[in-house]
C-alpha positions as CSV (number, residue, x, y, z in Angstrom):
1,M,0.0,0.0,0.0
2,N,1.1,3.6,-0.6
3,S,1.0,6.1,2.2
4,S,-2.5,7.4,1.4
5,E,-3.9,3.8,1.3
6,L,-2.2,2.9,4.6
7,R,-3.6,6.0,6.3
8,S,-7.1,5.2,4.9
9,A,-7.0,1.6,5.8
10,F,-5.7,2.0,9.4
11,S,-7.9,5.0,10.2
12,L,-11.1,3.4,8.9
13,S,-10.2,0.1,10.6
14,G,-9.9,2.0,13.8
15,I,-13.3,3.6,13.4
16,F,-14.8,0.2,12.6
17,A,-13.1,-1.3,15.6
18,L,-14.6,1.4,17.8
19,R,-18.1,0.4,16.6
20,M,-17.5,-3.2,17.6
21,L,-15.9,-2.1,20.9
22,G,-19.2,-0.6,21.7
23,L,-20.7,-4.1,21.8
24,F,-17.8,-6.2,22.9
25,L,-16.6,-4.1,25.9
26,I,-19.7,-4.9,28.0
27,L,-19.8,-8.6,27.1
28,P,-17.5,-9.9,29.8
29,I,-19.1,-7.7,32.6
30,F,-22.6,-6.7,31.9
31,S,-24.4,-9.9,33.0
32,L,-22.6,-9.5,36.4
33,H,-23.3,-5.7,36.6
34,A,-27.0,-6.1,35.8
35,R,-27.6,-8.1,38.9
36,D,-27.6,-4.9,40.9
37,L,-30.0,-3.0,38.6
38,P,-33.8,-3.0,38.8
39,N,-35.1,-6.0,36.8
40,G,-31.5,-7.2,36.6
41,D,-32.6,-10.7,37.6
42,D,-34.5,-11.0,34.2
43,A,-31.9,-12.9,32.1
44,T,-33.9,-12.3,28.9
45,L,-34.0,-8.5,29.4
46,V,-30.3,-8.5,30.2
47,G,-29.7,-10.5,27.0
48,I,-31.8,-8.0,25.0
49,T,-29.9,-5.1,26.4
50,I,-26.6,-6.7,25.3
51,G,-28.0,-7.7,21.8
52,V,-30.2,-4.7,20.9
53,Y,-27.1,-2.8,19.6
54,G,-26.7,-5.4,16.9
55,M,-30.4,-5.7,16.1
56,V,-30.9,-2.0,15.5
57,Q,-27.7,-2.0,13.3
58,A,-29.2,-4.7,11.2
59,F,-32.1,-2.4,10.1
60,F,-29.7,0.4,9.1
61,H,-26.6,-1.1,7.5
62,I,-28.0,-1.3,4.0
63,P,-30.0,2.0,4.0
64,L,-27.0,3.9,5.3
65,G,-24.8,2.1,2.9
66,I,-27.0,3.2,0.0
67,L,-27.2,6.8,1.5
68,S,-23.4,6.9,1.5
69,D,-23.5,6.3,-2.3
70,K,-25.7,9.4,-2.7
71,I,-24.4,11.9,-0.2
72,G,-20.8,10.7,0.4
73,R,-19.1,8.3,2.9
74,R,-17.8,11.0,5.2
75,L,-21.2,12.6,6.1
76,V,-22.8,9.2,6.8
77,V,-19.9,8.0,8.9
78,I,-19.8,11.2,11.0
79,G,-23.6,11.1,11.5
80,G,-23.4,7.5,12.6
81,L,-20.6,8.3,15.1
82,F,-22.7,11.1,16.5
83,L,-25.5,8.6,17.3
84,F,-22.9,6.4,18.8
85,V,-21.8,9.2,21.1
86,L,-25.4,10.2,22.0
87,G,-26.4,6.7,22.9
88,A,-23.3,6.3,25.1
89,V,-24.2,9.5,26.9
90,I,-27.8,8.3,27.5
91,A,-26.6,4.9,28.8
92,A,-23.9,6.6,31.1
93,S,-26.5,9.0,32.6
94,H,-29.0,6.4,33.9
95,D,-28.5,3.5,36.3
96,D,-31.5,1.7,34.9
97,L,-31.7,-1.3,32.6
98,Y,-34.4,0.2,30.4
99,W,-32.5,3.5,29.9
100,I,-29.3,1.5,29.1
101,L,-31.2,-0.5,26.6
102,A,-32.5,2.7,25.0
103,G,-28.9,4.1,24.8
104,R,-27.6,0.9,23.3
105,A,-30.3,1.0,20.7
106,I,-29.4,4.6,19.7
107,Q,-25.8,3.6,19.5
108,G,-26.8,0.8,17.1
109,A,-28.7,3.2,14.9
110,G,-25.4,4.7,13.8
111,A,-24.8,1.6,11.6
112,I,-21.8,2.7,9.5
113,S,-20.0,-0.6,8.8
114,A,-21.2,-0.8,5.2
115,A,-20.3,2.8,4.6
116,I,-16.8,2.3,6.1
117,T,-16.1,-0.8,4.0
118,A,-17.3,1.0,0.9
119,W,-15.1,4.0,1.8
120,V,-12.1,1.6,2.0
121,A,-12.9,0.3,-1.5
122,D,-13.1,3.9,-2.7
123,L,-9.6,4.7,-1.4
124,T,-7.7,1.6,-2.4
125,R,-6.4,0.2,-5.6
126,E,-7.9,-3.1,-6.9
127,E,-4.7,-5.1,-6.4
128,I,-4.4,-4.3,-2.7
129,R,-8.0,-4.0,-1.8
130,T,-8.2,-7.5,-0.4
131,R,-5.5,-6.7,2.1
132,A,-7.3,-3.5,3.2
133,M,-10.5,-5.5,3.7
134,A,-8.6,-8.0,5.8
135,L,-7.6,-5.1,8.1
136,I,-11.2,-4.3,8.6
137,G,-12.0,-8.0,9.4
138,G,-9.0,-8.2,11.7
139,S,-10.1,-5.0,13.5
140,I,-13.2,-6.9,14.7
141,A,-11.0,-9.6,16.3
142,I,-8.7,-7.1,17.8
143,S,-11.5,-5.0,19.3
144,F,-12.9,-8.2,20.8
145,A,-9.5,-9.2,22.2
146,I,-8.9,-5.7,23.7
147,S,-12.4,-5.7,25.1
148,I,-12.2,-8.9,27.1
149,I,-8.8,-8.0,28.5
150,I,-9.6,-4.4,29.6
151,A,-13.3,-4.7,30.5
152,A,-12.9,-5.9,34.0
153,P,-10.1,-3.5,35.0
154,L,-12.0,-0.6,33.5
155,Y,-15.2,-1.7,35.3
156,Q,-13.3,-1.8,38.6
157,A,-11.8,1.7,37.9
158,L,-14.7,3.5,36.2
159,G,-17.9,1.5,36.8
160,M,-20.4,0.9,34.0
161,P,-21.3,4.6,33.6
162,G,-17.6,5.5,33.3
163,I,-17.2,2.9,30.5
164,F,-20.1,4.5,28.6
165,W,-18.6,8.0,29.1
166,M,-15.3,6.6,27.8
167,M,-17.1,5.3,24.7
168,A,-18.6,8.7,24.1
169,F,-15.1,10.3,24.3
170,L,-13.6,7.7,21.9
171,G,-16.6,8.4,19.6
172,L,-15.7,12.1,19.5
173,I,-12.1,11.2,18.6
174,A,-13.4,9.0,15.8
175,I,-15.5,11.8,14.5
176,F,-12.4,14.0,14.3
177,V,-10.5,11.1,12.5
178,A,-13.4,10.7,10.0
179,W,-13.5,14.5,9.4
180,R,-9.8,15.4,9.2
181,V,-7.6,12.3,8.9
182,V,-9.3,10.0,6.3
183,P,-8.5,11.2,2.8
184,S,-11.1,12.2,0.4
185,A,-11.8,9.7,-2.3
186,A,-10.7,10.5,-5.8
187,I,-14.4,9.9,-6.7
188,S,-16.3,10.9,-3.6
189,I,-19.4,8.9,-4.6
190,A,-18.7,5.3,-5.5
191,P,-19.6,4.5,-9.1
192,Q,-22.4,2.1,-9.5
193,P,-21.3,-1.3,-10.9
194,N,-23.0,-2.7,-14.0
195,G,-24.7,0.5,-14.9
196,T,-27.9,-1.1,-16.0
197,D,-28.4,-3.0,-12.7
198,T,-30.7,-1.6,-10.1
199,N,-30.0,-1.8,-6.3
200,A,-32.6,-4.5,-6.1
201,S,-31.0,-6.6,-8.9
202,R,-27.5,-6.3,-7.3
203,F,-28.9,-7.5,-3.9
204,L,-30.7,-10.4,-5.6
205,K,-27.3,-11.5,-7.1
206,I,-25.7,-11.3,-3.7
207,L,-28.5,-13.3,-2.0
208,R,-28.5,-16.0,-4.7
209,D,-24.7,-16.5,-4.7
210,P,-24.0,-19.8,-2.9
211,E,-20.6,-18.8,-1.6
212,L,-21.8,-15.5,-0.2
213,F,-24.8,-17.3,1.4
214,R,-22.4,-19.6,3.2
215,L,-20.4,-16.6,4.5
216,N,-23.6,-14.6,5.5
217,I,-25.2,-17.5,7.4
218,G,-21.8,-18.2,8.9
219,V,-21.2,-14.7,10.3
220,L,-24.7,-14.8,11.9
221,I,-24.0,-18.1,13.6
222,L,-20.5,-17.0,14.6
223,H,-21.6,-13.9,16.5
224,A,-24.8,-15.4,17.9
225,S,-22.7,-18.2,19.5
226,Q,-20.1,-15.7,20.6
227,V,-22.5,-13.4,22.5
228,A,-24.5,-16.3,24.0
229,M,-21.3,-17.9,25.2
230,F,-20.1,-14.8,27.0
231,I,-23.3,-14.6,29.0
232,V,-22.0,-17.7,30.7
233,I,-18.2,-17.5,30.7
234,P,-17.8,-14.6,33.2
235,K,-20.1,-16.4,35.6
236,L,-18.2,-19.6,35.3
237,L,-15.0,-17.8,36.1
238,V,-16.5,-16.1,39.2
239,A,-18.0,-19.5,40.3
240,N,-14.5,-20.9,40.3
241,D,-13.2,-18.2,42.7
242,L,-11.7,-15.9,40.1
243,P,-13.0,-12.4,40.9
244,L,-14.0,-10.2,38.1
245,E,-11.0,-7.9,38.4
246,R,-8.7,-10.9,37.6
247,H,-10.6,-12.2,34.5
248,W,-8.3,-10.3,32.2
249,K,-5.4,-12.6,33.2
250,V,-7.2,-15.6,31.7
251,Y,-8.3,-13.7,28.6
252,L,-4.9,-12.2,27.9
253,S,-3.1,-15.6,28.3
254,V,-5.4,-17.5,26.0
255,L,-5.5,-14.7,23.4
256,V,-1.7,-14.4,23.2
257,A,-1.4,-18.2,22.9
258,S,-4.2,-18.4,20.2
259,I,-2.5,-15.7,18.1
260,V,0.8,-17.5,18.2
261,V,-1.0,-20.6,16.8
262,M,-3.4,-18.8,14.3
263,A,-0.9,-16.4,12.6
264,P,1.2,-19.1,10.8
265,M,-2.0,-20.9,9.8
266,L,-3.4,-17.7,8.2
267,M,-0.2,-16.8,6.4
268,K,0.3,-20.3,5.0
269,A,-3.4,-20.5,3.8
270,E,-3.0,-17.1,2.1
271,K,0.2,-18.2,0.4
272,K,-1.2,-21.5,-0.8
273,N,-4.7,-20.1,-1.7
274,R,-6.4,-22.4,0.8
275,L,-8.6,-19.8,2.5
276,A,-11.8,-21.7,2.1
277,L,-10.2,-24.8,3.7
278,L,-8.9,-22.7,6.6
279,L,-12.4,-21.3,7.1
280,K,-13.8,-24.9,7.4
281,V,-11.0,-25.8,9.9
282,S,-11.8,-22.6,11.9
283,I,-15.5,-23.5,12.1
284,G,-14.4,-27.0,13.3
285,L,-12.3,-25.4,16.0
286,M,-15.3,-23.3,17.1
287,L,-17.5,-26.4,17.2
288,I,-14.9,-28.3,19.2
289,S,-14.7,-25.5,21.8
290,Q,-18.5,-25.5,22.3
291,V,-18.6,-29.3,22.6
292,Y,-15.7,-29.2,25.0
293,F,-17.4,-26.7,27.3
294,G,-20.6,-28.8,27.2
295,V,-18.6,-31.9,28.3
296,V,-16.8,-30.0,31.0
297,L,-20.1,-28.6,32.4
298,F,-21.9,-31.9,32.0
299,G,-19.2,-33.4,34.2
300,N,-19.8,-30.7,36.8
301,Q,-16.0,-30.3,37.3
302,P,-15.1,-27.0,35.6
303,N,-12.0,-25.2,36.9
304,I,-9.9,-22.3,35.7
305,W,-7.5,-24.5,33.7
306,L,-10.3,-26.4,31.9
307,I,-12.1,-23.1,31.1
308,S,-8.9,-21.5,29.9
309,F,-8.2,-24.4,27.5
310,G,-11.7,-24.2,26.0
311,L,-11.2,-20.4,25.5
312,F,-7.9,-21.1,23.8
313,I,-9.5,-23.3,21.2
314,F,-12.4,-20.9,20.8
315,F,-10.1,-17.9,20.2
316,I,-8.0,-19.7,17.5
317,G,-11.2,-20.3,15.5
318,F,-12.9,-17.0,16.2
319,N,-9.9,-14.8,15.3
320,L,-9.3,-16.8,12.1
321,L,-12.9,-16.4,11.1
322,E,-13.0,-12.7,11.8
323,S,-9.9,-12.2,9.7
324,L,-11.0,-14.4,6.8
325,Q,-14.7,-13.7,6.2
326,P,-14.8,-10.0,5.3
327,S,-11.9,-10.6,2.9
328,L,-13.7,-13.5,1.3
329,V,-16.9,-11.5,1.0
330,S,-15.2,-8.7,-0.8
331,R,-13.6,-11.2,-3.3
332,F,-16.7,-13.3,-4.0
333,S,-18.9,-10.2,-4.4
334,G,-16.9,-8.9,-7.4
335,D,-18.4,-5.7,-8.8
336,N,-21.2,-6.0,-6.3
337,R,-18.9,-5.5,-3.3
338,G,-20.9,-2.7,-1.7
339,A,-24.1,-4.8,-1.7
340,G,-22.2,-7.9,-0.6
341,L,-20.6,-6.1,2.4
342,G,-24.0,-4.5,3.3
343,V,-25.7,-7.9,3.5
344,Y,-22.8,-9.4,5.4
345,N,-22.8,-6.6,8.0
346,T,-26.6,-6.9,8.3
347,T,-26.5,-10.6,9.0
348,M,-23.6,-10.1,11.5
349,S,-25.7,-7.6,13.4
350,I,-28.7,-10.0,13.4
351,G,-26.4,-12.6,14.9
352,L,-25.2,-10.2,17.6
353,F,-28.8,-9.5,18.6
354,L,-30.0,-13.1,18.5
355,G,-27.0,-14.1,20.6
356,G,-28.0,-11.7,23.3
357,L,-31.8,-12.4,23.1
358,L,-31.7,-16.2,22.8
359,G,-28.7,-16.6,25.0
360,G,-30.3,-14.7,27.8
361,W,-33.5,-16.6,27.4
362,I,-31.8,-20.0,27.2
363,Y,-29.6,-19.2,30.2
364,G,-32.5,-18.1,32.3
365,H,-34.8,-21.0,31.4
366,L,-32.5,-23.9,30.5
367,G,-29.2,-23.2,32.2
368,S,-25.5,-22.8,31.1
369,L,-25.1,-26.3,29.6
370,A,-27.9,-25.6,27.1
371,I,-26.0,-22.5,25.7
372,F,-23.1,-24.7,24.6
373,E,-25.4,-27.5,23.3
374,I,-27.3,-25.2,21.1
375,D,-24.1,-23.4,20.0
376,S,-22.7,-26.7,19.0
377,V,-25.7,-27.6,16.9
378,L,-25.6,-24.2,15.1
379,L,-21.9,-24.5,14.4
380,L,-22.4,-28.0,13.1
381,V,-25.0,-26.7,10.7
382,W,-22.6,-24.0,9.5
383,L,-19.9,-26.5,9.0
384,I,-22.2,-28.7,6.8
385,I,-23.2,-25.6,4.8
386,A,-19.6,-24.5,4.4
387,A,-18.4,-27.9,3.4
388,K,-18.7,-27.3,-0.4
389,M,-17.3,-23.8,-0.4
390,S,-14.9,-23.3,-3.3
391,E,-11.4,-21.9,-3.2
392,L,-10.9,-18.5,-4.7
393,P,-9.9,-18.4,-8.4
394,P,-6.1,-18.8,-8.8
395,K,-5.8,-15.4,-10.5
396,I,-6.5,-13.7,-7.1
397,K,-3.3,-15.1,-5.7
398,K,-1.4,-12.3,-7.3
399,E,-3.1,-9.8,-5.0
């Protein structure tokens, strides 16, 4: 990448990561914090509060992506970040579950993921665009990694209102970055591919494409299982005499170990053009982690070491998938990249909401073990669907 492309890719990846930080930062702590709030014993309501951020995003990704084609990426991104800041301020100002839910919903309404990915495409050359898209995908994994490491210490230092105030402050910084740091595109409004195609026809092509279908259903299952799982994991750690302020030690250890393992796998798959194969292996690792947790809980003998090993397997698969999928979507979409990424981000947001909603309900009515059993079934379904995914055409190797 040249200097302008590097600045564009890293600054937009940072803004994208902030959006995901808005969800991930409360995952390891909110189910414990909510116990002290009115109605905090309602596991379903707690799950909805966690997941509503994703559900509202799902309604706005595609409309805001299309709007960015008409009025420009910068205006849409700045407007979405303003809603992110507003929602954070509302959540920070009220120690009430319903007000926090409302603030999270407003944060979710600033759904700028599709606009950001389209902006990346505007600012990068064709031959390096896949790498830039991989940075976007990697920023999701990085934001999740940072979140689970710093969430408990931040909660101890700032409390939940302080975390929301911090989100608002970071949102203001992101607005400045979008306003002054990200370069203007040579063509400020992305040209429409296949000039005779309508928006509807392009979306139909995306929805009918079997490879993109596998990726879209996959990202929904990935994030639904992730959010549901982290309704349980913090409570498992606390139940094993590890106080919340020390959870970061477990998360940091397994994350570092998982990155050491996954990085060579990713580089080798990229070099040999075996990304689809690596995606299937990654799904298998996710499935193994959920089955493993189910077996550990069924045996009623979980301890910190057993939980840590399960998290290690989980993070290898999760981080690989977060790095692989957006890049694969951008490649398989071809000229319909904007529509492809819009649908992908929408299904991801639906998964985030379903993980919170169904995870909270399952935990409240069926218990911890059922979370991992249902996650295992969903991941097995995804693995079956992904089994016939094709490798990318050889010509893409030169990218």
